[in-house]
C-alpha positions as CSV (number, residue, x, y, z in Angstrom):
1,M,0.0,0.0,0.0
2,R,1.4,3.4,-0.9
3,R,0.9,5.9,1.9
4,F,1.5,9.6,1.9
5,P,1.4,12.2,4.7
6,P,-1.8,14.1,4.2
7,C,0.0,17.4,4.1
8,Q,1.9,16.3,1.0
9,T,-0.7,14.8,-1.3
10,G,-4.4,15.3,-2.1
11,W,-7.0,12.8,-3.1
12,R,-10.6,12.6,-4.0
13,L,-13.4,10.1,-3.6
14,A,-16.3,9.2,-5.8
15,S,-19.5,10.7,-4.7
16,T,-20.9,7.3,-3.7
17,G,-18.1,6.9,-1.2
18,L,-17.8,10.5,-0.3
19,L,-18.6,10.4,3.4
20,L,-16.0,7.7,3.9
21,A,-13.5,10.4,3.3
22,A,-14.5,11.7,6.8
23,S,-13.9,8.3,8.4
24,F,-11.4,9.4,10.9
25,F,-13.8,12.0,12.4
26,S,-15.1,9.2,14.7
27,G,-16.5,11.2,17.6
28,M,-19.7,11.9,15.8
29,T,-22.8,11.3,17.9
30,D,-24.2,9.0,15.2
31,S,-21.8,8.4,12.3
32,A,-24.3,6.1,10.5
33,S,-26.9,8.8,10.5
34,L,-24.4,11.3,9.1
35,A,-24.2,9.1,6.0
36,Q,-27.7,10.3,5.2
37,E,-26.7,14.0,5.3
38,P,-26.5,15.7,2.0
39,P,-22.9,15.3,0.8
40,G,-21.0,18.5,0.3
41,V,-20.4,18.5,-3.4
42,G,-21.5,21.9,-4.3
43,Q,-19.5,25.1,-3.7
44,G,-15.8,24.7,-3.0
45,Y,-12.5,24.0,-4.7
46,T,-10.3,21.1,-5.7
47,D,-7.0,23.0,-6.5
48,T,-6.3,24.8,-3.3
49,P,-3.4,24.0,-0.9
50,Q,-3.6,20.9,1.3
51,L,-4.3,21.7,4.9
52,P,-1.5,20.6,7.2
53,N,-2.1,17.2,8.9
54,Q,-5.5,16.8,7.2
55,M,-6.9,15.0,4.2
56,W,-8.7,18.2,3.1
57,R,-7.7,21.2,0.9
58,V,-8.6,24.8,1.8
59,H,-12.3,25.3,1.0
60,D,-12.5,21.7,-0.1
61,K,-15.7,21.1,-2.0
62,Y,-15.7,17.4,-0.9
63,R,-15.4,18.1,2.8
64,P,-18.6,16.9,4.5
65,R,-20.8,19.7,5.8
66,P,-21.4,19.7,9.6
67,A,-24.6,18.0,10.7
68,V,-27.5,20.4,11.4
69,V,-28.4,20.8,15.0
70,A,-31.5,22.9,16.1
71,P,-30.7,25.1,19.1
72,G,-33.0,25.1,22.1
73,E,-36.1,27.3,21.8
74,Q,-35.2,29.2,25.0
75,P,-31.8,29.9,26.7
76,G,-30.8,26.8,28.6
77,S,-33.2,24.5,26.8
78,P,-31.6,21.4,25.1
79,P,-30.5,21.5,21.4
80,S,-31.8,18.8,19.2
81,D,-28.7,16.5,19.5
82,A,-28.6,16.6,23.3
83,T,-29.4,13.7,25.7
84,V,-31.9,14.9,28.3
85,L,-30.8,13.4,31.6
86,F,-33.6,15.0,33.7
87,D,-36.7,16.7,32.4
88,G,-38.4,17.3,35.7
89,T,-40.5,14.2,35.8
90,Q,-38.6,10.9,36.3
91,L,-35.1,9.5,37.1
92,D,-35.0,6.8,34.4
93,A,-31.6,7.9,33.2
94,W,-30.1,7.5,36.7
95,R,-29.2,4.8,39.2
96,K,-27.7,4.6,42.6
97,A,-23.9,5.1,42.1
98,G,-21.9,1.9,41.7
99,T,-25.0,-0.3,41.6
100,D,-27.9,-1.4,39.4
101,Q,-30.4,-0.1,42.0
102,P,-32.8,2.7,41.2
103,A,-31.8,6.3,42.1
104,G,-33.0,7.0,45.6
105,W,-33.5,10.8,45.2
106,K,-37.0,12.4,45.3
107,V,-38.7,14.1,42.4
108,E,-40.9,17.1,43.3
109,E,-42.0,20.3,41.6
110,G,-39.9,19.6,38.5
111,S,-36.7,19.1,40.5
112,M,-34.8,16.1,41.8
113,V,-33.7,16.5,45.4
114,A,-30.7,14.8,47.0
115,Q,-31.9,12.7,49.9
116,G,-29.3,12.6,52.7
117,G,-28.1,9.0,53.2
118,S,-29.6,7.7,50.0
119,G,-26.3,7.7,48.2
120,S,-24.9,9.5,45.2
121,I,-26.5,8.9,41.8
122,E,-25.0,8.3,38.4
123,T,-26.1,8.1,34.8
124,K,-26.7,4.7,33.3
125,E,-25.0,5.9,30.1
126,S,-21.3,6.6,30.0
127,F,-19.7,9.7,28.5
128,G,-16.3,11.1,27.5
129,D,-15.9,14.6,26.2
130,V,-19.1,16.5,26.8
131,Q,-21.0,19.8,27.0
132,L,-23.2,19.7,30.1
133,H,-26.0,22.0,31.2
134,L,-27.3,21.7,34.7
135,E,-29.2,23.9,37.1
136,W,-29.1,23.6,40.9
137,S,-30.4,25.3,44.0
138,A,-29.1,25.3,47.5
139,P,-31.6,25.1,50.4
140,E,-33.4,28.2,51.6
141,P,-33.1,29.2,54.4
142,P,-29.4,28.2,54.4
143,R,-28.2,25.7,57.0
144,G,-24.7,25.1,58.2
145,E,-21.5,26.8,57.3
146,G,-18.6,26.3,54.9
147,Q,-18.5,22.8,53.5
148,G,-21.6,22.0,55.4
149,R,-23.8,24.4,53.5
150,G,-25.6,23.1,50.4
151,N,-22.9,20.7,49.5
152,S,-23.0,18.4,46.4
153,G,-20.8,17.9,43.3
154,V,-20.9,17.3,39.6
155,I,-18.4,14.5,39.0
156,F,-17.4,13.5,35.5
157,M,-16.5,9.9,34.8
158,G,-17.0,9.3,38.6
159,R,-13.6,10.9,39.1
160,Y,-13.3,14.6,38.2
161,E,-15.4,17.0,40.3
162,V,-16.8,20.5,39.8
163,Q,-18.0,21.5,43.2
164,V,-21.6,22.4,44.1
165,L,-21.8,24.5,47.3
166,D,-23.7,27.4,48.7
167,S,-20.9,29.9,48.6
168,F,-23.1,33.0,48.8
169,Q,-21.7,35.2,51.6
170,S,-20.3,32.1,53.2
171,D,-16.6,31.4,53.8
172,T,-14.8,28.2,52.9
173,Y,-11.4,27.3,51.5
174,A,-11.0,28.7,48.0
175,D,-10.6,25.4,46.1
176,G,-13.8,24.0,47.7
177,Q,-16.3,26.7,46.9
178,A,-18.9,26.6,44.2
179,A,-17.5,26.0,40.6
180,S,-14.1,25.1,41.9
181,I,-12.2,22.1,40.6
182,Y,-12.5,20.5,44.0
183,G,-9.2,20.5,45.9
184,Q,-7.3,21.9,42.9
185,F,-8.4,25.2,41.4
186,P,-10.8,27.9,42.7
187,P,-13.2,29.6,40.3
188,Q,-11.8,32.8,38.8
189,V,-14.7,34.7,40.6
190,N,-17.6,33.9,42.9
191,A,-20.7,34.2,40.7
192,M,-23.2,32.8,43.2
193,R,-26.8,33.8,43.5
194,A,-28.5,33.7,46.9
195,P,-29.7,30.4,48.4
196,G,-33.1,29.2,47.0
197,Q,-32.3,30.8,43.6
198,W,-31.3,28.7,40.6
199,Q,-27.7,28.4,39.8
200,V,-26.7,27.6,36.2
201,Y,-23.7,25.5,35.2
202,D,-22.6,25.2,31.6
203,I,-19.6,23.0,31.5
204,V,-17.3,21.7,28.8
205,F,-15.4,18.7,30.0
206,E,-12.6,17.0,28.1
207,A,-11.7,13.6,29.3
208,P,-8.0,12.7,29.9
209,R,-6.2,10.6,27.4
210,F,-4.0,7.6,28.2
211,D,-1.5,5.6,26.2
212,G,-1.4,2.3,28.0
213,D,-1.0,3.2,31.6
214,K,0.7,6.5,30.8
215,L,-1.1,9.9,31.0
216,A,-0.9,11.4,27.5
217,R,-3.1,14.5,28.2
218,P,-4.8,15.7,31.4
219,A,-8.5,16.3,31.8
220,K,-9.7,19.8,31.0
221,V,-12.8,21.7,32.1
222,T,-14.4,25.0,31.2
223,V,-17.2,26.3,33.5
224,F,-19.7,29.1,33.0
225,H,-21.4,29.8,36.3
226,N,-24.6,31.9,35.8
227,G,-23.1,33.0,32.5
228,V,-19.8,34.0,34.0
229,L,-16.6,32.2,32.8
230,V,-15.0,30.9,36.0
231,Q,-12.8,28.0,34.7
232,H,-11.1,28.4,31.3
233,A,-9.7,25.1,29.9
234,T,-8.4,24.3,33.4
235,E,-6.1,21.3,33.3
236,M,-7.0,19.0,36.2
237,I,-4.1,17.7,38.4
238,G,-5.7,14.3,38.9
239,Q,-8.8,12.7,40.3
240,M,-10.9,14.3,43.1
241,A,-9.7,13.9,46.6
242,H,-10.1,15.5,50.1
243,Q,-7.1,16.8,51.9
244,Q,-4.7,15.1,49.5
245,I,-3.6,15.0,45.8
246,A,-4.8,11.9,43.9
247,P,-2.9,11.1,40.8
248,Y,-4.4,10.0,37.5
249,V,-5.0,6.3,37.2
250,A,-5.6,4.9,33.6
251,H,-9.3,4.2,32.9
252,P,-11.7,3.7,30.0
253,P,-12.4,6.7,27.8
254,K,-16.0,6.9,29.0
255,G,-17.6,6.9,32.4
256,P,-20.9,7.9,34.1
257,L,-21.8,11.4,35.2
258,L,-22.3,11.4,39.0
259,L,-24.2,13.8,41.3
260,Q,-23.0,13.6,44.9
261,D,-25.1,13.0,48.0
262,H,-23.3,15.0,50.7
263,G,-26.2,15.0,53.1
264,D,-27.8,18.3,52.0
265,P,-31.1,18.6,50.1
266,V,-29.7,20.3,47.0
267,R,-32.1,20.5,44.1
268,F,-31.3,19.9,40.4
269,R,-33.3,20.5,37.2
270,N,-32.9,20.9,33.4
271,I,-30.0,18.5,33.0
272,W,-28.8,17.7,29.5
273,I,-25.6,16.6,27.9
274,R,-24.0,16.6,24.5
275,P,-21.1,14.2,23.6
276,L,-18.5,16.1,21.7
277,R,-16.5,14.7,18.9
278,E,-12.7,14.9,18.9
279,E,-11.4,16.4,15.6
280,I,-9.0,13.5,15.0
281,D,-9.3,10.2,17.0
282,P,-6.6,7.5,16.7
283,W,-8.9,5.2,14.8
284,L,-10.8,5.2,11.5
285,T,-14.6,5.1,11.3
286,F,-16.4,4.1,8.0
287,P,-20.0,5.2,7.9
288,A,-22.4,2.5,6.6
289,G,-23.4,2.6,3.0
290,Q,-26.2,0.6,1.4
291,G,-26.3,-3.2,1.8
292,A,-27.6,-6.1,3.8
293,G,-25.2,-5.3,6.7
294,H,-26.8,-1.9,7.3
295,G,-27.5,-1.6,11.1
296,K,-24.6,-3.9,12.0
297,K,-21.5,-2.4,13.6
298,V,-18.1,-4.0,13.1
299,V,-14.9,-3.1,15.0
300,L,-11.6,-4.3,13.4
301,I,-8.5,-4.4,15.6
302,A,-5.1,-4.2,14.1
303,G,-1.8,-4.8,15.9
304,D,0.5,-7.2,14.1
305,E,4.1,-6.1,13.6
306,E,4.8,-9.0,11.1
307,Y,1.7,-9.4,8.8
308,R,0.6,-5.7,8.4
309,S,-2.9,-5.8,9.6
310,E,-2.7,-2.0,9.8
311,E,-2.7,-2.1,6.0
312,S,-5.3,-4.8,5.4
313,L,-8.0,-3.9,7.9
314,P,-8.8,-0.4,6.6
315,M,-9.2,-2.0,3.1
316,L,-11.5,-4.6,4.5
317,A,-13.5,-2.0,6.4
318,D,-13.8,0.2,3.3
319,L,-15.1,-2.8,1.4
320,L,-17.6,-3.8,4.1
321,A,-19.0,-0.3,4.5
322,K,-19.2,0.7,0.9
323,K,-20.3,-2.6,-0.7
324,H,-22.2,-4.3,2.1
325,G,-23.6,-1.6,4.4
326,F,-21.7,-2.4,7.6
327,Q,-20.6,0.4,9.9
328,C,-16.9,-0.1,10.6
329,S,-14.2,1.2,12.9
330,V,-10.6,0.2,12.6
331,L,-8.4,0.4,15.7
332,F,-4.6,0.7,15.6
333,P,-1.6,0.2,17.8
334,I,-0.5,3.7,18.8
335,H,2.9,4.6,20.2
336,P,2.5,6.8,23.4
337,E,5.5,9.0,22.6
338,T,4.5,9.9,19.0
339,G,0.8,9.3,18.9
340,T,1.4,7.5,15.6
341,V,0.8,3.9,14.3
342,D,3.5,1.5,15.6
343,P,2.7,-2.2,15.6
344,N,6.0,-2.8,17.4
345,Y,4.4,-1.2,20.4
346,G,2.2,-3.9,22.0
347,R,0.7,-2.0,25.0
348,N,-1.8,0.4,23.5
349,I,-4.8,0.1,21.1
350,P,-7.1,3.0,21.7
351,G,-10.8,2.7,21.0
352,T,-11.7,-0.8,22.3
353,H,-14.6,0.9,24.1
354,L,-16.3,1.0,20.6
355,L,-17.0,-2.7,21.2
356,E,-19.7,-1.8,23.8
357,D,-22.4,-1.8,21.1
358,A,-20.7,-3.7,18.3
359,D,-22.1,-6.8,16.6
360,L,-18.8,-8.2,15.3
361,M,-15.1,-8.0,16.2
362,I,-12.5,-8.7,13.6
363,I,-9.2,-9.2,15.3
364,A,-5.8,-9.5,13.7
365,T,-3.4,-8.8,16.5
366,R,-0.2,-10.6,17.6
367,F,1.2,-10.9,21.1
368,R,-0.5,-7.8,22.5
369,H,-0.3,-7.0,26.3
370,L,-2.9,-4.3,26.7
371,P,-3.7,-2.4,29.8
372,D,-6.7,-3.7,31.7
373,W,-9.0,-0.8,30.7
374,Q,-8.4,-1.5,27.0
375,M,-8.7,-5.2,27.4
376,K,-11.9,-5.2,29.4
377,P,-14.1,-4.1,26.5
378,I,-12.7,-7.0,24.4
379,V,-13.4,-9.5,27.2
380,D,-16.8,-8.1,27.9
381,F,-17.7,-8.3,24.2
382,V,-16.7,-11.9,23.9
383,E,-18.4,-12.9,27.2
384,R,-21.7,-11.3,26.2
385,G,-21.8,-13.5,23.0
386,G,-20.4,-11.0,20.4
387,A,-19.4,-12.4,17.0
388,V,-15.7,-12.9,16.4
389,I,-13.6,-13.2,13.3
390,G,-9.9,-14.0,13.8
391,L,-7.3,-13.6,11.1
392,R,-3.8,-15.2,11.0
393,T,-2.1,-14.2,14.3
394,A,-5.3,-13.8,16.2
395,T,-4.7,-17.4,17.4
396,H,-1.9,-15.8,19.5
397,A,-3.5,-12.3,19.9
398,F,-2.4,-11.7,23.5
399,N,0.8,-12.4,25.4
400,Y,0.9,-11.6,29.2
401,P,4.2,-12.0,31.1
402,G,4.3,-14.7,33.7
403,D,4.3,-12.3,36.7
404,S,1.3,-10.3,35.4
405,E,-1.4,-9.4,37.9
406,S,-4.0,-8.6,35.3
407,P,-7.4,-10.3,35.6
408,Y,-7.0,-11.0,31.9
409,K,-3.7,-12.7,32.0
410,D,-5.2,-16.1,31.1
411,W,-6.3,-14.7,27.7
412,S,-2.6,-15.1,26.9
413,F,-1.8,-17.5,24.1
414,N,0.3,-19.7,26.4
415,S,-2.0,-19.8,29.4
416,G,-2.1,-23.1,31.3
417,K,-5.0,-22.2,33.5
418,W,-7.3,-21.4,30.5
419,P,-5.3,-23.6,28.0
420,G,-4.2,-21.6,25.0
421,G,-6.1,-18.5,26.1
422,F,-8.3,-16.6,23.7
423,G,-6.9,-18.3,20.6
424,Q,-7.6,-21.9,21.7
425,Q,-10.7,-21.3,23.8
426,I,-12.5,-18.9,21.5
427,L,-11.0,-19.2,18.0
428,G,-10.2,-22.9,18.2
429,D,-6.4,-23.0,18.5
430,T,-3.4,-21.1,19.8
431,W,0.1,-20.7,18.3
432,V,1.6,-24.1,17.4
433,N,4.2,-23.7,14.6
434,H,4.8,-22.9,11.0
435,H,3.6,-26.1,9.3
436,G,4.7,-24.8,5.9
437,N,8.2,-23.4,5.3
438,H,8.0,-19.8,6.3
439,K,8.5,-17.4,3.3
440,V,9.3,-20.4,1.1
441,E,6.1,-22.5,0.9
442,A,2.8,-20.6,0.2
443,T,-0.7,-21.8,0.8
444,R,-3.6,-22.9,-1.4
445,G,-7.1,-23.2,0.1
446,I,-8.8,-26.6,-0.6
447,V,-12.5,-27.1,0.2
448,A,-12.8,-29.4,3.2
449,P,-14.8,-32.7,2.8
450,G,-18.5,-32.0,3.4
451,A,-18.1,-28.2,3.3
452,A,-18.9,-27.5,-0.4
453,D,-22.5,-26.5,0.3
454,S,-21.6,-24.0,3.1
455,A,-23.1,-20.6,2.6
456,L,-19.7,-19.1,3.6
457,L,-18.1,-20.6,0.5
458,K,-20.5,-19.1,-2.0
459,G,-18.5,-17.7,-4.9
460,V,-15.2,-18.5,-3.1
461,E,-12.6,-19.8,-5.6
462,N,-8.9,-20.0,-6.0
463,V,-8.0,-19.1,-2.4
464,F,-4.2,-18.4,-2.3
465,G,-1.9,-16.6,0.1
466,P,1.9,-16.1,0.2
467,S,1.9,-16.8,3.9
468,D,2.5,-20.3,5.0
469,V,0.2,-22.9,6.6
470,Y,0.0,-22.8,10.4
471,G,0.0,-25.9,12.5
472,I,-3.4,-26.6,14.1
473,T,-3.6,-29.3,16.7
474,H,-6.3,-28.4,19.3
475,L,-9.3,-27.7,17.1
476,P,-12.4,-28.7,19.1
477,K,-15.0,-31.1,17.9
478,D,-17.6,-28.3,17.5
479,S,-15.6,-26.7,14.7
480,Q,-16.8,-26.9,11.1
481,V,-13.8,-26.9,8.9
482,L,-14.4,-25.0,5.6
483,L,-10.9,-25.0,4.0
484,L,-7.8,-27.1,4.3
485,G,-4.4,-25.6,3.8
486,Q,-2.4,-27.1,1.0
487,V,1.4,-26.4,1.3
488,L,2.9,-25.4,-2.0
489,T,6.4,-26.0,-3.2
490,G,6.9,-22.3,-3.9
491,M,5.4,-18.8,-3.5
492,N,3.2,-18.7,-6.6
493,P,-0.4,-19.7,-6.9
494,T,0.5,-22.1,-9.8
495,D,3.1,-24.0,-7.8
496,P,2.4,-27.6,-7.2
497,P,1.8,-29.0,-3.7
498,V,4.7,-30.5,-1.7
499,E,4.7,-34.2,-1.3
500,G,4.7,-36.1,1.9
501,N,3.2,-35.6,5.4
502,K,2.8,-31.8,5.2
503,N,-0.2,-32.4,3.0
504,D,-1.2,-35.8,4.3
505,P,-3.3,-34.8,6.1
506,M,-3.6,-31.1,5.4
507,M,-4.1,-28.7,8.3
508,P,-7.4,-26.8,8.8
509,L,-7.1,-23.4,7.2
510,A,-10.6,-21.8,7.9
511,W,-13.4,-22.9,10.2
512,T,-16.4,-21.8,12.2
513,R,-17.6,-22.4,15.7
514,V,-20.7,-21.5,17.7
515,I,-20.1,-21.1,21.5
516,P,-23.2,-21.0,23.7
517,R,-23.3,-18.4,26.5
518,D,-25.1,-18.6,29.9
519,N,-27.1,-15.5,29.0
520,G,-28.7,-17.4,26.1
521,S,-26.6,-15.8,23.4
522,A,-23.8,-17.5,21.5
523,N,-20.5,-16.4,19.9
524,R,-20.5,-17.1,16.2
525,V,-16.8,-17.5,15.5
526,F,-14.9,-17.7,12.2
527,C,-11.2,-18.1,12.1
528,T,-8.6,-18.5,9.3
529,T,-4.9,-18.8,9.7
530,M,-4.5,-16.8,6.5
531,G,-4.7,-13.1,6.8
532,A,-1.4,-11.4,6.0
533,S,-2.1,-8.1,4.2
534,V,-0.6,-9.7,1.0
535,D,-3.0,-12.7,1.5
536,L,-6.0,-10.4,1.3
537,A,-5.0,-9.2,-2.1
538,N,-6.5,-12.5,-3.1
539,E,-10.1,-12.2,-4.3
540,G,-11.2,-15.6,-3.0
541,L,-9.9,-14.9,0.5
542,R,-11.6,-11.5,0.6
543,R,-14.9,-13.1,-0.5
544,L,-14.6,-15.7,2.2
545,V,-14.0,-13.1,4.9
546,V,-16.9,-10.9,3.7
547,N,-19.2,-14.0,3.6
548,A,-18.0,-14.7,7.2
549,C,-19.1,-11.2,8.3
550,Y,-22.6,-12.0,7.0
551,W,-22.7,-15.3,8.7
552,A,-21.2,-14.1,12.0
553,T,-23.8,-11.3,12.3
554,G,-26.7,-13.6,11.6
555,L,-27.2,-12.6,7.9
556,E,-26.2,-15.9,6.3
557,D,-29.5,-15.9,4.3
558,A,-28.3,-12.6,2.7
559,I,-24.9,-13.9,1.5
560,P,-24.9,-13.1,-2.3
561,A,-24.1,-15.8,-4.8
562,K,-20.9,-13.9,-5.4
563,S,-20.2,-11.1,-2.9
564,D,-18.8,-7.9,-4.4
565,V,-15.2,-7.7,-3.1
566,E,-13.7,-5.3,-5.7
567,I,-11.3,-2.9,-4.0
568,E,-11.9,0.8,-4.8
569,G,-8.5,2.5,-4.8
570,K,-5.0,1.2,-4.6
571,F,-4.3,-1.6,-2.3
572,E,-0.6,-2.3,-2.5
573,P,0.2,-4.3,0.7
574,T,3.7,-4.6,2.0
575,F,5.2,-8.1,2.1
576,Y,5.2,-9.5,5.5
577,G,8.2,-9.6,7.8
578,F,9.6,-7.8,10.9
579,H,11.1,-4.3,11.0
580,P,13.3,-3.9,14.0
581,G,13.8,-1.0,16.4
582,D,12.2,2.3,15.7
583,H,11.1,1.6,12.1
584,F,7.4,2.2,12.5
585,K,7.9,4.9,15.2
586,N,10.1,6.8,12.8
587,Q,7.6,6.6,10.0
588,R,5.2,8.6,12.1
589,L,2.1,7.4,10.2
590,K,-1.3,8.2,11.4
591,P,-4.5,6.1,10.9
592,V,-5.6,8.4,8.1
593,D,-2.5,7.5,6.1
594,F,-3.8,3.9,5.7
595,L,-7.0,4.9,3.9
596,L,-7.0,3.7,0.3
597,R,-5.9,6.4,-2.2
């Protein structure tokens, strides 16, 4: 694949795939719905300078127009894209913090009122970067002094607090009064109204960013209190704490909004929130086009320093979105120092939280050791019965050191407690060996006995890959083998098979499994030990993988007689092999550089 820094080359897309050009703008509230917005192909230019670090030119006519949002009818009322968390009537959006129990606060006269001793409440939904509007009122007449007077808090992600307190003509420490970042930064001014009157907070919160366990960017907060700017992009020191400094601890990119029960009957009303999109996220999102897969969400996870899944998965996502209607996101291994794609760095794949509402995970990682907060969404997805497609090195997707204290260490390819980890237990086998001679003997796919009528093999012909056959020795009896791997004497599709025991018998090359779950669901699993980026230049293999996406998401009846797997754009994959040291780090490639040109 040829890749160019976006500041050095321009490119255009056909109008049918236009919105895919915006694929890396992944923080959209609903990227699938954006695909229905009128594409911006009217006024604009195609010959202006390229904008630095963007895929767009100045005044680019192909740049998608922003989605239309209707503002609120009155000041403080929610715009059309806001999520209303409290409308004055019920607490359905809330629960008791840290539990699945109903929120224990009282609703009266259009307000919800903190009930001392009932516990803090939190939203059932999780959020990252947001705009929040909230109105609150301290008790009238006032009771208590200092921190004992109308105390509550607005706590983002359950960790980062903007203080709620009756600070009207009442003394307390500066970093604990209303609109302070509790324990860290006082507000620039005290903009309090008197007790019993409604206070208005308009807050923009930017969640911290982590690379693995390392803080990459602190949380930021901007607060307007009664229309007065009192915090301006204030960088938080760490998590909230009383009488101490609490450092940052790596956590998922989204968390609930919490309102604190501090024992005082503080009232709240008119609460709404708007998730904000980050201009450039470290993953690619491909809005769904037309096709049978419309309404299904696929997350593709790259991270293989040998077989170039960072090249092949964007191509596959482009194909699935444009030709078959799946909404796709592609995640990449990102180096924490450069913020660029580096498959040699095995500790960071941002965006795994996108699996929370996904239908299918396509994984092509090798020996990853992810931090727990990135690994948890993968584990949760599998354990709830999500569909899984594993390519090539996914059989040894994870590798935890022997002294690891992670709760997910047994997902490692060499686990003894959960034999073979994710690869063996979910996909069907872990890493065994190179059965074919690596880089010498290529692979031809042969239809397995009894598999010819499988829907997954519709239109699948002449499967070939320059990668070698893997050894498979643990495949469970519930597996349905589709293809066998014939070891060839050379690296060309016309080379004859080798003679002897390498092909007698042949190793399984592609198979399916269905794994029942206690919740009544079941993992539909497809795995193939092919899947190097150069393998996926083969039309037959691409069609098999596309058909597998239909089957895995329950759309087997919609598999076409011959799925469209034509690649739009140049797909020129790099031949597989390792690059030592800082090769990828020094290339400083961003996810956008892997889009097809």
